[in-house]
C-alpha positions as CSV (number, residue, x, y, z in Angstrom):
1,M,33.6,15.7,27.3
2,G,34.2,13.5,30.1
3,T,36.8,10.9,31.0
4,E,36.6,7.1,32.1
5,A,40.0,5.7,33.1
6,Y,41.3,3.3,31.2
7,K,44.2,1.1,33.2
8,E,44.9,2.2,36.5
9,Y,49.0,1.4,37.8
10,S,50.1,2.2,41.0
11,N,52.0,5.4,40.4
12,L,49.6,6.5,37.2
13,V,46.0,6.5,35.5
14,V,45.4,6.2,31.9
15,K,42.4,8.2,31.0
16,S,40.4,8.2,27.8
17,V,37.6,10.4,26.6
18,D,33.8,8.5,27.7
19,A,32.1,7.6,24.3
20,K,29.8,10.7,24.2
21,G,32.9,12.4,23.9
22,L,34.7,10.4,21.1
23,L,31.0,10.3,19.1
24,A,31.5,13.8,18.7
25,M,34.9,14.1,17.8
26,K,34.4,11.5,15.2
27,A,31.2,13.0,13.8
28,T,32.6,16.7,13.4
29,S,36.2,15.1,12.6
30,S,34.1,13.7,9.0
31,R,37.0,12.4,7.6
32,L,36.3,10.6,4.5
33,G,38.5,7.5,3.5
34,T,39.0,6.6,7.1
35,S,37.2,4.3,10.3
36,D,35.6,7.4,11.2
37,M,31.7,6.7,9.7
38,D,32.0,3.1,11.1
39,D,33.5,4.2,14.1
40,L,30.1,6.3,14.5
41,I,28.2,3.4,13.7
42,T,29.2,1.3,16.4
43,L,29.2,4.1,19.2
44,M,25.7,5.0,18.1
45,R,25.0,1.1,18.5
46,H,27.0,1.2,22.3
47,L,25.5,4.5,23.5
48,N,22.0,2.7,22.2
49,I,20.9,5.5,20.3
50,K,17.4,6.5,19.5
51,S,17.3,9.6,17.1
52,I,19.5,11.3,15.3
53,D,18.4,14.4,17.8
54,E,20.2,12.5,20.7
55,V,23.5,12.6,18.3
56,Y,22.9,16.2,17.7
57,D,22.3,16.5,21.0
58,I,25.7,14.8,22.1
59,V,27.7,16.7,19.4
60,I,26.7,20.1,20.8
61,D,27.5,19.2,24.6
62,N,30.7,17.9,24.0
63,V,32.6,20.4,21.2
64,P,31.9,23.9,20.4
65,K,29.4,24.7,18.1
66,N,32.3,26.0,15.1
67,T,33.4,22.4,14.2
68,L,29.7,21.6,13.1
69,S,30.6,22.2,9.7
70,P,27.7,21.4,6.5
71,L,30.1,18.2,6.2
72,S,29.6,17.4,9.5
73,E,26.1,17.6,9.5
74,F,25.7,15.4,6.6
75,F,28.2,13.2,7.8
76,I,25.8,12.6,10.9
77,Q,22.9,12.0,8.6
78,E,24.5,9.5,6.5
79,A,25.8,7.4,9.2
80,F,22.5,7.6,11.5
81,A,20.6,6.2,8.0
82,I,22.8,3.4,7.6
83,Y,22.7,3.0,11.6
84,S,18.8,3.1,11.2
85,K,19.2,0.5,8.3
86,E,21.0,-1.9,10.5
87,D,19.0,-1.6,12.7
88,S,15.3,-2.3,11.3
89,A,16.9,-4.7,9.6
90,Q,17.5,-6.4,13.0
91,G,13.3,-5.7,13.8
92,S,13.9,-2.2,15.9
93,I,12.4,0.9,15.7
94,R,14.2,3.8,15.6
95,E,12.1,7.3,15.7
96,G,13.3,10.1,13.5
97,A,15.0,7.6,11.0
98,E,12.6,8.7,8.6
99,S,12.8,12.4,8.0
100,L,16.1,14.4,7.6
101,P,16.4,16.4,10.9
102,Y,17.1,19.7,11.5
103,P,16.5,20.8,8.3
104,N,17.5,24.7,8.9
105,G,20.6,23.1,10.9
106,P,20.9,22.4,14.7
107,D,20.0,25.1,16.0
108,A,16.8,26.1,14.5
109,G,15.2,23.4,17.0
């Protein structure tokens, strides 16, 4: 997971996880009743995600595979569906928004 400098001082550098790493953490935490869903959608927008496969690739590249639970997969699918509908309402077409990805899990590829 990459980091980026948030603030730099003469004797201190404050770092934060990069957007892809944060997307992966939000996707795998999948906490209901929090802002995780909204945060995940915001990060998809920020990263200009084009397909749900791209989301899964980012997650798999940034967190251990055993952290991707069925709840996390559902959370990603729901977030991408909302993100795609918002984007479609703005007139843009996204790949893969109509079908569920990875019907047998992200490793079935």
